[in-house]
GUKOLFI-637922 format. One record per residue (C-alpha): chain; y, x, z; residue number from 1. Coordinates in pm, 1 decimal. Each point is the difference from the previous one (the first is absolute). Example, Ala and Ser with C-alpha at 12.3 -4.5 7.8 and 13.67 -1.06 7.14 Angstrom:
BEGIN
chain / py / px / pz / n
A / -450.0 / 1230.0 / 780.0 / 1
A / 344.0 / 137.0 / -66.0 / 2
END
This chain:
BEGIN
chain / py / px / pz / n
A / 12554.7 / 18849.5 / -15896.9 / 1
A / -140.3 / 341.9 / -9.2 / 2
A / 276.3 / 126.8 / 225.6 / 3
A / -70.2 / -271.7 / 258.0 / 4
A / -363.7 / 99.3 / 21.6 / 5
A / 91.5 / 357.4 / 45.4 / 6
A / 236.2 / -79.1 / 285.5 / 7
A / -257.6 / -221.7 / 163.4 / 8
A / -255.1 / 276.8 / -24.8 / 9
A / 236.1 / 247.1 / 163.5 / 10
A / 75.4 / -241.2 / 284.7 / 11
A / -367.8 / -58.5 / 59.5 / 12
A / -65.7 / 372.2 / 8.2 / 13
A / 280.3 / 54.4 / 249.8 / 14
A / -129.1 / -280.9 / 223.0 / 15
A / -350.7 / 137.6 / -21.4 / 16
A / 114.4 / 350.4 / 86.7 / 17
A / 206.9 / -133.3 / 290.9 / 18
A / -290.5 / -195.3 / 137.7 / 19
A / -225.3 / 300.8 / -42.0 / 20
A / 241.8 / 228.0 / 177.8 / 21
A / 45.5 / -248.1 / 287.3 / 22
A / -372.9 / -26.7 / 39.5 / 23
A / -31.9 / 378.6 / 10.3 / 24
A / 273.1 / 24.3 / 264.0 / 25
A / -157.1 / -271.1 / 212.9 / 26
A / -341.5 / 162.4 / -18.8 / 27
A / 144.9 / 340.7 / 87.7 / 28
A / 191.7 / -140.2 / 296.8 / 29
A / -304.4 / -184.7 / 131.9 / 30
A / -199.2 / 319.2 / -29.6 / 31
A / 260.4 / 183.4 / 211.4 / 32
A / -5.8 / -266.3 / 269.8 / 33
A / -379.9 / -5.6 / 7.7 / 34
A / 4.4 / 376.1 / 42.4 / 35
A / 234.9 / -32.0 / 303.1 / 36
A / -217.2 / -277.0 / 140.3 / 37
A / -310.0 / 217.1 / -38.3 / 38
A / 178.2 / 287.6 / 178.3 / 39
A / 95.9 / -224.7 / 292.8 / 40
A / -354.3 / -132.2 / 20.5 / 41
A / -137.6 / 354.6 / -1.0 / 42
A / 250.1 / 98.3 / 273.4 / 43
A / -112.9 / -302.1 / 204.2 / 44
A / -368.0 / 94.1 / -31.7 / 45
A / 82.7 / 361.4 / 87.3 / 46
A / 169.6 / -109.8 / 324.1 / 47
A / -256.5 / -260.8 / 97.0 / 48
A / -290.6 / 239.7 / -63.6 / 49
A / 122.4 / 258.1 / 253.3 / 50
A / -245.9 / 86.7 / 277.8 / 51
A / 149.4 / -211.9 / 275.2 / 52
A / -291.4 / -245.7 / 21.1 / 53
A / -247.5 / 289.9 / -2.8 / 54
A / 181.0 / 185.6 / 279.4 / 55
A / 26.0 / -317.0 / 207.5 / 56
A / -369.4 / -67.3 / -51.3 / 57
A / -86.1 / 349.8 / 129.1 / 58
A / 212.3 / -56.1 / 309.6 / 59
A / -167.0 / -337.2 / 66.0 / 60
A / -343.7 / 153.2 / -21.9 / 61
A / 65.4 / 270.6 / 267.8 / 62
A / 19.7 / -28.1 / 377.4 / 63
A / 362.4 / -11.4 / 97.2 / 64
A / 238.3 / -50.9 / 286.0 / 65
A / 187.1 / -320.2 / 67.5 / 66
A / 318.4 / 157.7 / -133.2 / 67
A / -168.3 / 91.0 / -331.4 / 68
A / -147.5 / -349.8 / -26.4 / 69
A / 348.0 / -149.4 / 29.6 / 70
A / 136.2 / 243.8 / -257.0 / 71
A / -279.4 / -88.2 / -249.9 / 72
A / 67.7 / -369.1 / 53.0 / 73
A / 366.9 / 48.5 / -69.4 / 74
A / -77.2 / 205.6 / -313.2 / 75
A / -241.0 / -268.0 / -127.1 / 76
A / 263.0 / -266.1 / 49.3 / 77
A / 251.6 / 205.7 / -192.0 / 78
A / -253.2 / 60.4 / -280.1 / 79
A / -76.2 / -373.7 / -16.0 / 80
A / 368.9 / -71.7 / -54.1 / 81
A / 13.8 / 266.4 / -269.6 / 82
A / -300.7 / -152.1 / -180.4 / 83
A / 178.4 / -337.5 / -2.6 / 84
A / 297.1 / 168.8 / -163.7 / 85
A / -234.5 / 152.2 / -262.4 / 86
A / -111.5 / -356.4 / -92.1 / 87
A / 361.0 / -103.7 / -34.5 / 88
A / 67.8 / 296.4 / -227.1 / 89
A / -307.0 / -85.7 / -212.6 / 90
A / 130.3 / -351.2 / -44.4 / 91
A / 339.5 / 135.1 / -102.4 / 92
A / -165.9 / 224.2 / -261.6 / 93
A / -196.1 / -294.4 / -149.7 / 94
A / 318.2 / -206.9 / -8.7 / 95
A / 178.8 / 284.8 / -174.7 / 96
A / -265.4 / 1.1 / -274.5 / 97
A / 57.5 / -373.3 / -49.7 / 98
A / 375.2 / 53.0 / -25.7 / 99
A / -54.4 / 269.3 / -262.6 / 100
A / -220.7 / -227.3 / -203.4 / 101
A / 274.2 / -265.3 / 27.8 / 102
A / 260.0 / 259.8 / -102.7 / 103
A / 201.1 / -56.8 / 320.3 / 104
A / 107.2 / 363.7 / -3.2 / 105
A / 300.9 / -30.5 / 232.6 / 106
A / -215.4 / -152.2 / 273.7 / 107
A / -267.0 / 264.5 / -59.1 / 108
A / 245.2 / 284.9 / 55.9 / 109
A / 112.2 / -141.8 / 335.2 / 110
A / -358.4 / -72.6 / 110.3 / 111
A / -130.5 / 344.5 / -97.8 / 112
A / 281.3 / 171.4 / 188.4 / 113
A / -65.4 / -208.7 / 312.4 / 114
A / -375.9 / 72.1 / -23.4 / 115
A / 58.8 / 371.4 / -39.1 / 116
A / 216.3 / 10.5 / 316.3 / 117
A / -267.0 / -195.0 / 189.2 / 118
A / -265.7 / 249.5 / -105.8 / 119
A / 218.5 / 290.0 / 105.7 / 120
A / 39.2 / -156.2 / 345.4 / 121
A / -373.7 / -71.1 / 21.7 / 122
A / -76.0 / 359.8 / -93.1 / 123
A / 221.9 / 130.4 / 280.6 / 124
A / -158.0 / -234.0 / 252.8 / 125
A / -355.1 / 93.1 / -106.1 / 126
A / 84.3 / 371.7 / 11.9 / 127
A / 151.4 / -43.5 / 345.9 / 128
A / -308.4 / -184.2 / 123.4 / 129
A / -231.6 / 258.8 / -147.9 / 130
A / 201.7 / 284.8 / 157.0 / 131
A / -26.5 / -161.7 / 344.0 / 132
A / -377.7 / -23.3 / -38.0 / 133
A / -20.5 / 359.1 / -123.3 / 134
A / 222.1 / 119.2 / 290.2 / 135
A / -252.1 / -148.6 / 240.3 / 136
A / -276.7 / 196.2 / -168.6 / 137
A / 216.1 / 313.8 / -0.2 / 138
A / 51.6 / -42.4 / 374.8 / 139
A / -375.0 / -3.6 / 45.8 / 140
A / -42.9 / 308.7 / -217.0 / 141
A / 284.5 / 181.5 / 178.1 / 142
A / -146.5 / -80.8 / 341.3 / 143
A / -345.6 / 124.8 / -98.6 / 144
A / 150.8 / 316.3 / -149.1 / 145
A / 204.9 / 68.9 / 313.3 / 146
A / -292.3 / -48.7 / 232.8 / 147
A / -214.7 / 241.0 / -203.1 / 148
A / 252.8 / 278.5 / 61.5 / 149
A / 17.4 / -87.3 / 368.5 / 150
A / -377.5 / 7.2 / 32.6 / 151
A / -11.3 / 345.9 / -154.6 / 152
A / 271.0 / 120.6 / 238.8 / 153
A / -183.5 / -155.4 / 292.0 / 154
A / -319.2 / 184.8 / -90.9 / 155
A / 197.6 / 325.4 / -18.6 / 156
A / 145.2 / -65.9 / 348.1 / 157
A / -346.7 / -51.0 / 144.3 / 158
A / -117.5 / 323.2 / -160.5 / 159
A / 307.9 / 182.7 / 136.2 / 160
A / -67.2 / -137.3 / 348.3 / 161
A / -360.7 / 121.1 / -4.5 / 162
A / 119.4 / 346.7 / -99.9 / 163
A / 275.5 / 20.2 / 266.0 / 164
A / -158.3 / -208.6 / 274.2 / 165
A / 39.0 / 275.3 / 263.8 / 166
A / 379.6 / -31.9 / -20.4 / 167
A / -6.9 / -368.0 / 89.7 / 168
A / -237.8 / -9.3 / 294.8 / 169
A / 252.1 / -179.7 / 222.3 / 170
A / 63.1 / -263.5 / -266.5 / 171
A / -360.3 / -56.3 / -116.5 / 172
A / -20.8 / -362.3 / 112.1 / 173
A / 341.1 / -92.3 / -141.5 / 174
A / -81.7 / 147.0 / -340.7 / 175
A / -339.1 / -175.6 / -11.0 / 176
A / 171.6 / -328.5 / 82.5 / 177
A / 253.7 / 57.7 / -276.4 / 178
A / -281.7 / 63.7 / -249.0 / 179
A / -174.5 / -316.3 / 114.6 / 180
A / 321.5 / -204.6 / -34.8 / 181
A / 58.1 / 134.7 / -351.2 / 182
A / -356.0 / -85.6 / -108.7 / 183
A / 52.3 / -354.6 / 133.1 / 184
A / 318.6 / -24.5 / -205.7 / 185
A / -187.3 / 104.7 / -315.6 / 186
A / -254.6 / -277.1 / 69.1 / 187
A / 282.3 / -248.9 / 49.0 / 188
A / 150.5 / 110.9 / -330.9 / 189
A / -324.3 / -67.7 / -186.8 / 190
A / -17.4 / -348.5 / 151.8 / 191
A / 355.5 / -73.8 / -108.4 / 192
A / -75.7 / 114.9 / -355.3 / 193
A / -308.5 / -221.7 / -18.0 / 194
A / 214.4 / -293.4 / 112.6 / 195
A / 270.7 / 100.3 / -250.2 / 196
A / 233.3 / 21.8 / 299.8 / 197
A / 200.2 / 280.3 / -156.8 / 198
A / 304.5 / -29.8 / 228.4 / 199
A / -208.6 / 58.3 / 312.4 / 200
A / -185.8 / 273.7 / -189.2 / 201
A / 330.5 / 178.8 / -65.6 / 202
A / 98.6 / -37.0 / 366.1 / 203
A / -335.4 / 145.5 / 99.2 / 204
A / 54.1 / 298.2 / -230.3 / 205
A / 337.9 / 61.1 / 166.4 / 206
A / -165.2 / -7.1 / 344.2 / 207
A / -272.3 / 239.6 / -119.7 / 208
A / 271.2 / 241.2 / -116.8 / 209
A / 171.1 / -13.1 / 342.2 / 210
A / -324.1 / 64.8 / 187.4 / 211
A / -99.6 / 281.8 / -233.1 / 212
A / 349.1 / 147.7 / 40.9 / 213
A / -64.6 / 11.8 / 374.6 / 214
A / -318.7 / 196.6 / -62.4 / 215
A / 180.3 / 232.1 / -240.9 / 216
A / 277.8 / 62.4 / 253.5 / 217
A / -255.4 / 71.3 / 272.4 / 218
A / -175.3 / 253.0 / -223.3 / 219
A / 325.8 / 160.2 / -117.4 / 220
A / 214.0 / -2.2 / 314.6 / 221
A / -223.4 / -4.3 / 306.1 / 222
A / -119.2 / 361.4 / -52.2 / 223
A / 366.3 / 101.4 / -39.7 / 224
A / 96.3 / -186.2 / 319.2 / 225
A / -283.4 / 153.9 / 198.9 / 226
A / 74.3 / 349.9 / -133.9 / 227
A / 371.5 / -42.1 / 77.7 / 228
A / -74.8 / -110.4 / 356.1 / 229
A / -248.7 / 282.4 / 55.7 / 230
A / 177.1 / 292.2 / -170.7 / 231
A / 370.0 / -92.2 / 32.5 / 232
A / 94.7 / -267.8 / 252.1 / 233
A / -220.4 / 96.2 / 296.2 / 234
A / 73.8 / 376.6 / -29.8 / 235
A / 370.0 / -77.3 / -39.5 / 236
A / 5.9 / -216.1 / 312.8 / 237
A / -190.5 / 272.5 / 183.1 / 238
A / 261.1 / 258.8 / -105.7 / 239
A / 281.6 / -225.3 / 115.0 / 240
A / -158.3 / -46.5 / 343.5 / 241
A / -69.5 / 372.7 / 34.8 / 242
A / 357.0 / 93.8 / -94.0 / 243
A / 128.0 / -257.4 / 245.9 / 244
A / -204.6 / 143.7 / 284.8 / 245
A / 99.7 / 361.0 / -79.2 / 246
A / 371.4 / -76.4 / -23.9 / 247
A / -6.7 / -214.4 / 313.5 / 248
A / -163.1 / 282.5 / 193.5 / 249
A / 265.0 / 241.0 / -127.2 / 250
A / 271.2 / -222.1 / 149.1 / 251
A / 113.3 / -201.1 / -302.8 / 252
A / 65.4 / -363.7 / 92.4 / 253
A / -172.3 / -232.7 / -250.8 / 254
A / -74.9 / -321.0 / 191.6 / 255
A / 274.9 / -188.3 / -186.1 / 256
A / -200.5 / 37.8 / -322.3 / 257
A / -286.6 / -201.1 / 153.3 / 258
A / -252.7 / 216.2 / -180.3 / 259
A / -294.3 / -54.7 / 234.1 / 260
A / 44.3 / -377.3 / -16.8 / 261
A / 29.3 / 2.4 / -380.1 / 262
A / -307.3 / 223.1 / -45.8 / 263
A / -199.0 / -231.6 / 224.7 / 264
A / 101.9 / -302.8 / -211.2 / 265
A / -91.6 / 180.5 / -322.0 / 266
A / -343.1 / 99.8 / 133.3 / 267
A / -65.0 / -363.9 / 84.4 / 268
A / 107.8 / -103.3 / -350.2 / 269
A / -235.0 / 258.5 / -154.2 / 270
A / -287.0 / -148.8 / 194.2 / 271
A / 87.0 / -337.9 / -159.5 / 272
A / -0.4 / 133.0 / -357.2 / 273
A / -367.4 / -84.8 / -54.3 / 274
A / 66.7 / -363.8 / 88.9 / 275
A / 301.2 / -10.2 / -234.2 / 276
A / -214.2 / 139.1 / -283.3 / 277
A / -264.8 / -264.5 / 65.6 / 278
A / 277.7 / -262.5 / -17.2 / 279
A / 121.4 / 150.9 / -328.7 / 280
A / 352.3 / 57.6 / 146.4 / 281
A / 56.9 / 294.6 / -232.4 / 282
A / 378.7 / -35.2 / -21.3 / 283
A / 26.9 / 0.0 / 380.3 / 284
A / -230.2 / 304.0 / 19.7 / 285
A / 210.7 / 200.7 / -245.8 / 286
A / 321.5 / -97.4 / 177.5 / 287
A / -133.0 / 105.7 / 340.7 / 288
A / -141.9 / 330.2 / -124.4 / 289
A / 329.4 / 81.6 / -173.5 / 290
A / 200.7 / -88.2 / 312.9 / 291
A / -227.7 / 214.1 / 218.3 / 292
A / 35.8 / 298.5 / -230.8 / 293
A / 377.8 / -31.3 / -31.5 / 294
A / 54.1 / -65.2 / 372.4 / 295
A / -222.6 / 291.4 / 101.0 / 296
A / 189.8 / 239.3 / -228.0 / 297
A / 328.0 / -140.7 / 128.5 / 298
A / -106.7 / 49.3 / 362.9 / 299
A / -77.8 / 365.9 / -75.1 / 300
A / 344.0 / 34.7 / -158.2 / 301
A / 167.7 / -158.9 / 304.3 / 302
A / -186.0 / 227.4 / 240.6 / 303
A / 99.3 / 308.8 / -199.1 / 304
A / 357.2 / -121.8 / 2.6 / 305
A / -5.9 / -41.2 / 379.4 / 306
A / -132.4 / 358.2 / 31.3 / 307
A / 265.5 / 136.4 / -237.8 / 308
A / 274.2 / -189.7 / 181.3 / 309
A / -93.9 / 160.3 / 330.8 / 310
A / 142.9 / 342.1 / -94.0 / 311
A / 322.2 / -147.6 / -138.0 / 312
A / 26.3 / -221.0 / 309.4 / 313
A / -20.9 / 302.4 / 230.8 / 314
A / 271.3 / 181.4 / -197.1 / 315
A / 211.6 / -315.6 / -16.4 / 316
A / -20.1 / -56.3 / 376.5 / 317
A / 112.3 / 357.8 / 64.0 / 318
A / 290.9 / -33.2 / -242.6 / 319
A / 111.4 / -333.4 / 139.7 / 320
A / -25.3 / 129.5 / 354.5 / 321
A / 243.1 / 280.7 / -81.9 / 322
A / 233.3 / -247.0 / -172.0 / 323
A / -16.4 / -235.6 / 298.6 / 324
A / 93.6 / 289.0 / 228.3 / 325
A / 298.5 / 96.2 / -216.5 / 326
A / 111.7 / -362.2 / -19.7 / 327
A / -11.1 / -37.2 / 378.9 / 328
A / 200.8 / 319.8 / 44.4 / 329
A / 258.1 / -126.5 / -246.7 / 330
A / 12.3 / -334.2 / 180.4 / 331
A / 46.0 / 170.7 / 341.9 / 332
A / 273.9 / 224.0 / -138.1 / 333
A / 181.8 / -297.4 / -154.7 / 334
A / -40.0 / -196.5 / 320.7 / 335
A / 174.5 / 278.2 / 196.8 / 336
A / 275.3 / 27.1 / -259.6 / 337
A / 39.5 / -376.0 / -0.7 / 338
A / 52.8 / -2.2 / 378.8 / 339
A / 274.8 / 258.1 / -41.5 / 340
A / 153.3 / -194.6 / -285.0 / 341
A / 11.2 / -320.5 / 201.7 / 342
A / 217.5 / 175.1 / 263.3 / 343
A / 238.5 / 136.6 / -264.9 / 344
A / 4.4 / -274.5 / -263.9 / 345
A / 18.4 / -375.0 / -6.1 / 346
A / -294.2 / -121.3 / -209.3 / 347
A / -85.4 / -347.4 / -136.0 / 348
A / -259.4 / -183.0 / 207.4 / 349
A / -220.9 / -45.9 / -304.4 / 350
A / -16.8 / 379.1 / -50.0 / 351
A / -141.2 / 43.0 / 349.4 / 352
A / -250.4 / -282.0 / -61.1 / 353
A / -110.2 / 159.8 / -326.5 / 354
A / -42.4 / 341.2 / 163.5 / 355
A / -204.8 / -145.4 / 286.1 / 356
A / -214.4 / -181.4 / -257.4 / 357
A / -63.8 / 326.2 / -184.1 / 358
A / -96.0 / 176.9 / 322.4 / 359
A / -240.1 / -283.8 / 80.8 / 360
A / -154.9 / 29.0 / -347.1 / 361
A / -57.6 / 369.4 / 67.9 / 362
A / -192.3 / -90.2 / 318.5 / 363
A / -203.9 / -266.4 / -181.7 / 364
A / -99.2 / 228.1 / -288.1 / 365
A / -87.7 / 277.0 / 249.0 / 366
A / -227.3 / -238.7 / 191.8 / 367
A / -161.7 / -116.6 / -324.7 / 368
A / -75.8 / 356.3 / -95.0 / 369
A / -145.8 / 82.9 / 342.0 / 370
A / -222.5 / -306.8 / -21.1 / 371
A / -109.0 / 96.1 / -353.0 / 372
A / -74.0 / 356.7 / 109.2 / 373
A / -210.1 / -129.2 / 289.0 / 374
A / -200.3 / -226.1 / -235.5 / 375
A / -57.3 / 292.2 / -234.1 / 376
A / -132.0 / 213.4 / 285.4 / 377
A / -232.0 / -275.7 / 121.3 / 378
A / -138.2 / -50.6 / -354.2 / 379
A / -28.5 / -373.7 / 44.6 / 380
A / 209.9 / -95.2 / -300.6 / 381
A / -52.8 / 61.3 / -370.9 / 382
A / 180.0 / 302.0 / -144.3 / 383
A / 133.9 / -214.3 / -285.9 / 384
A / 152.6 / -244.6 / 249.5 / 385
A / 148.8 / 286.0 / 202.9 / 386
A / 146.6 / 152.7 / -315.6 / 387
A / 152.2 / -331.1 / -97.7 / 388
A / 154.8 / -35.4 / 346.4 / 389
A / 120.5 / 361.9 / -20.3 / 390
A / 169.8 / -75.5 / -332.7 / 391
A / 172.3 / -298.3 / 162.8 / 392
A / 124.0 / 225.5 / 282.2 / 393
A / 129.4 / 251.8 / -254.4 / 394
A / 189.4 / -272.1 / -185.5 / 395
A / 151.9 / -129.1 / 323.6 / 396
A / 90.0 / 356.1 / 102.2 / 397
A / 184.9 / 50.8 / -325.8 / 398
A / 211.0 / -308.1 / 70.3 / 399
A / 67.5 / 106.1 / 362.3 / 400
A / 93.0 / 355.0 / -103.9 / 401
A / 241.4 / -140.4 / -255.5 / 402
A / 161.5 / -212.3 / 271.5 / 403
A / 20.5 / 299.5 / 237.5 / 404
A / 158.9 / 211.5 / -271.7 / 405
A / 247.1 / -277.4 / -77.2 / 406
A / 93.0 / -28.7 / 367.2 / 407
A / 32.2 / 377.1 / 33.8 / 408
A / 225.7 / -2.0 / -303.7 / 409
A / 208.0 / -275.9 / 160.1 / 410
A / 39.0 / 211.2 / 317.0 / 411
A / 117.1 / 291.4 / -206.7 / 412
A / 237.4 / -235.2 / -177.5 / 413
A / 149.4 / -98.7 / 336.9 / 414
A / 98.7 / 359.5 / 72.8 / 415
A / 117.2 / 52.5 / -354.2 / 416
A / 180.5 / -333.3 / 7.1 / 417
A / 182.5 / 88.5 / 318.5 / 418
A / 102.0 / 335.6 / -142.3 / 419
A / 112.5 / -155.8 / -327.7 / 420
A / 192.3 / -274.8 / 182.9 / 421
A / 188.6 / 255.9 / 212.8 / 422
A / 81.7 / 204.4 / -310.1 / 423
A / 121.2 / -313.1 / -183.0 / 424
A / 209.1 / -104.5 / 301.0 / 425
A / 164.4 / 345.0 / 25.5 / 426
A / 61.6 / 8.6 / -373.3 / 427
A / 149.4 / -348.3 / 14.8 / 428
A / 220.8 / 96.7 / 297.4 / 429
A / 131.2 / 301.2 / -189.7 / 430
A / 67.5 / -217.0 / -306.3 / 431
A / 188.0 / -250.4 / 218.2 / 432
A / 209.6 / 268.0 / 168.0 / 433
A / 76.3 / 157.7 / -337.4 / 434
A / 104.6 / -338.7 / -133.7 / 435
A / 227.4 / -62.7 / 300.7 / 436
A / 157.8 / 343.5 / -40.8 / 437
A / 46.8 / -49.6 / -370.8 / 438
A / 160.7 / -340.8 / 52.5 / 439
A / 232.0 / 133.9 / 267.0 / 440
A / 113.5 / 286.2 / -224.5 / 441
A / 92.0 / -230.7 / -282.4 / 442
A / 378.6 / -77.0 / 10.8 / 443
A / -9.0 / -376.1 / -1.5 / 444
A / 319.9 / -196.4 / 63.6 / 445
A / -209.0 / -260.0 / 181.0 / 446
A / -357.3 / 8.1 / 120.7 / 447
A / -225.9 / -277.6 / -135.7 / 448
A / -86.1 / -251.3 / 273.8 / 449
A / -347.1 / -68.4 / -141.5 / 450
A / -77.8 / 369.4 / -13.3 / 451
A / 129.7 / 52.5 / 351.9 / 452
A / -220.4 / -283.8 / 122.8 / 453
A / -301.6 / 137.5 / -184.2 / 454
A / 69.8 / 345.7 / 144.4 / 455
A / -7.9 / -147.4 / 346.2 / 456
A / -323.1 / -190.5 / -66.8 / 457
A / -164.3 / 305.4 / -151.8 / 458
A / 103.0 / 212.2 / 299.9 / 459
A / -156.9 / -249.3 / 238.1 / 460
A / -314.8 / -19.2 / -215.4 / 461
A / -39.6 / 377.6 / 3.5 / 462
A / 40.1 / 5.9 / 379.2 / 463
A / -267.5 / -277.0 / 29.3 / 464
A / -232.2 / 189.3 / -236.6 / 465
A / 10.5 / 322.8 / 200.3 / 466
A / -38.8 / -198.6 / 318.8 / 467
A / -320.1 / -155.3 / -140.6 / 468
A / -122.4 / 343.0 / -112.2 / 469
A / 50.4 / 134.3 / 348.2 / 470
A / -195.4 / -278.2 / 169.7 / 471
A / -359.5 / 52.5 / 118.0 / 472
A / -249.2 / -112.6 / -118.7 / 473
A / 134.8 / 44.2 / -348.0 / 474
A / -0.6 / -314.4 / -212.8 / 475
A / -35.3 / 132.0 / -353.5 / 476
A / 15.0 / -347.0 / -149.2 / 477
A / 328.8 / -81.9 / 172.0 / 478
A / 141.8 / 340.5 / -98.0 / 479
A / -102.8 / -56.2 / -362.6 / 480
A / 169.8 / -338.9 / -4.1 / 481
A / 321.5 / 135.0 / 155.1 / 482
A / -2.0 / 298.5 / -235.7 / 483
A / -31.0 / -226.6 / -299.3 / 484
A / 286.2 / -220.9 / 119.0 / 485
A / 221.1 / 299.4 / 81.4 / 486
A / -72.4 / 169.1 / -333.1 / 487
A / 91.0 / -318.0 / -184.4 / 488
A / 323.6 / -32.7 / 196.3 / 489
A / 103.2 / 365.9 / -47.2 / 490
A / -76.7 / -30.3 / -368.5 / 491
A / 215.3 / -313.0 / -27.0 / 492
A / 276.9 / 164.2 / 204.7 / 493
A / -11.4 / 308.5 / -218.4 / 494
A / 31.4 / -219.4 / -305.3 / 495
A / 304.5 / -184.5 / 134.2 / 496
A / 175.0 / 319.8 / 116.3 / 497
A / -59.0 / 169.9 / -333.1 / 498
A / 117.2 / -304.3 / -190.3 / 499
A / 318.2 / -24.5 / 206.1 / 500
A / 76.7 / 371.6 / -47.9 / 501
A / -54.7 / -32.3 / -375.7 / 502
A / 229.4 / -305.7 / -7.5 / 503
A / 263.2 / 201.4 / 190.7 / 504
A / -17.2 / 286.5 / -249.6 / 505
A / 16.6 / -223.9 / -304.5 / 506
A / 288.2 / -210.1 / 144.0 / 507
A / 199.0 / 318.8 / 72.2 / 508
A / -60.5 / 130.1 / -351.5 / 509
A / 111.2 / -328.1 / -161.3 / 510
A / 317.8 / -15.5 / 213.4 / 511
A / 89.6 / 359.1 / -88.8 / 512
A / -67.7 / -76.9 / -367.5 / 513
A / 211.7 / -315.7 / 20.6 / 514
A / 307.9 / 186.0 / 140.1 / 515
A / 63.3 / 160.9 / -340.9 / 516
A / 137.2 / -335.1 / -120.1 / 517
A / 257.3 / -51.8 / 283.1 / 518
A / 280.9 / 181.6 / -176.8 / 519
A / -58.0 / -174.3 / -329.7 / 520
A / -107.2 / -340.7 / 111.9 / 521
A / 204.6 / -109.7 / 300.1 / 522
A / -157.2 / -338.8 / -6.1 / 523
A / -326.9 / 152.6 / 134.5 / 524
A / 152.4 / 142.9 / 314.3 / 525
A / -66.0 / -320.6 / 187.8 / 526
A / -367.2 / 1.3 / -107.6 / 527
A / -44.1 / 357.5 / 114.7 / 528
A / 165.3 / -77.0 / 330.3 / 529
A / -240.0 / -288.3 / 55.9 / 530
A / -293.8 / 225.6 / -90.3 / 531
A / 113.8 / 265.6 / 248.1 / 532
A / 25.7 / -262.3 / 268.9 / 533
A / -354.9 / -121.7 / -78.2 / 534
A / -119.5 / 362.1 / 9.1 / 535
A / 144.1 / 56.2 / 347.1 / 536
A / -183.5 / -314.8 / 114.4 / 537
A / -327.6 / 140.9 / -127.9 / 538
A / -44.9 / -252.4 / -284.5 / 539
A / -114.0 / 264.9 / -247.1 / 540
A / -201.8 / -232.9 / -219.5 / 541
A / 308.7 / -226.2 / -48.2 / 542
A / 211.9 / 304.3 / -83.6 / 543
A / -254.4 / 117.6 / -260.9 / 544
A / -15.8 / -341.0 / -162.7 / 545
A / 378.1 / -55.3 / -10.5 / 546
A / 91.4 / 351.5 / -115.9 / 547
A / -259.1 / -9.7 / -274.5 / 548
A / 141.8 / -326.3 / -133.9 / 549
A / 355.7 / 126.9 / 34.1 / 550
A / -62.3 / 321.9 / -192.6 / 551
A / -199.5 / -184.0 / -270.7 / 552
A / 305.3 / -213.5 / -74.9 / 553
A / 177.6 / 326.1 / -88.7 / 554
A / -278.0 / 198.9 / -167.4 / 555
A / -222.3 / -273.5 / -124.8 / 556
A / -377.1 / 17.6 / -24.7 / 557
A / 16.3 / 376.5 / -43.2 / 558
A / 40.0 / 25.5 / 376.5 / 559
A / -362.4 / -112.9 / 47.2 / 560
A / -111.2 / 342.4 / -118.6 / 561
A / 247.3 / 170.7 / 232.2 / 562
A / -120.5 / -215.5 / 291.5 / 563
A / -364.8 / 102.5 / -62.1 / 564
A / 106.7 / 366.3 / -8.7 / 565
A / 169.0 / -42.6 / 340.5 / 566
A / -320.9 / -140.8 / 151.2 / 567
A / -205.0 / 282.3 / -150.3 / 568
A / 236.2 / 272.3 / 121.2 / 569
A / 14.9 / -147.8 / 351.1 / 570
A / -378.7 / -62.3 / 5.2 / 571
A / 54.6 / -368.1 / 64.8 / 572
A / -362.0 / -98.8 / -87.1 / 573
A / 2.8 / -301.7 / 234.1 / 574
A / 294.6 / -172.0 / -169.8 / 575
END
């Protein structure tokens, strides 16, 4: 019994401890959730208490443009929607407290997470709205700050103008009008700021800057422009005109440069500079002044060049005149020689046409020079143009002189060609006669019909060649053709004669060599008899072939060496 009580007591203690521990855990967990709920509620109040309503109230209380009114309305609508979301969040927080008290912890976790995300989104939206409102205020502050700097600069410009007013006498009215326009723009700016019309205010500031820039440019550049015109451009144009007049009087042709016309145009443009300044055409002014300066300097350079060219032109005309004279003398001399040649030589028609063309070119270039020389004397053409034309004449003269030299060389070649042709013909005749004599001296049993025929043809060809050489006018081309044909024929004839003589020698040697076997080999007597008969008929090549084969049957291949020795000893290089 005692043991049962003890066990019961232990069980009760355990149950009590368990219940106590559970209660502690539940209380601790609730405390944690209430802490999270308090944090979310604090976060909500922190977001909802931001200064959006205050900023919107300030904007509503001020005079503002239609655009700003619309913006404020839109912001208020957005804030109204955000406030509705704050109510929803508040309700979710209250519901979360109820869930905690009911120990619905799983639902609480989900709800708290959802609420936290909502608050994060609300915070971003509120911050965005507040930044837009602040940006509007910053725009106002920026505009007022910018205009303060511009006003200070404007006051400085007015002070500068009063101190330098003598420099801007011609532009007094324009500057006063600019000042007036700028002051009107400042007034317009103030009106825009009062109406909270910041966009138009910014546009007005930009316009003020442009107008003030015009004033600044006038103050900075106009004195430079006026000084440049007075101290550089006008004196430079005056120098150009003076140099032009002096050089023209000294005989230098300069009308092609159109200097007087250009100077007149530039003087007119200078008279228009004041109007361009008043129109604020500063880029056009700078361009024109730069062009005037560069062109004036260039005109001086061109005039100096024309003066320098004059001396070289005079020397060039003298040199070319001498060359023209020499060329005409050469042409006349060649013309006389050509007339003589035509009576002595037959020339191609195209050669005569070419020579007449060259002679005509000589006349043309001579006339061109005479015309150029006349223009130079009259001084009615620019020296640079005359020099260019003189260079063209020189180039053409070089080509004509080359053609004359070529033709002169061809004439010399005619004489040399005739002399060479006669020498070749005589040399060929001697070679032919020597060949005939040599062939006649050779003891041939029978004369070769082909060689006899060729001898006859060659003899006739030589007679025709010397007949052509003796004809007047001499046709070098025909002689050259006949010479070439005759030389080829004599060469071929010489080859055939020499070959036949070598065949004769080698056939004789083989027959003599073959007779050593008659006493020992009676069966070969018939073969030798046939060979002798072929020899007497002039068939030397047949004799050589047959005797070689015959002897090889007796001596074998060793006779090949002996046969080569025979050819070498007899100088039979053609066989």
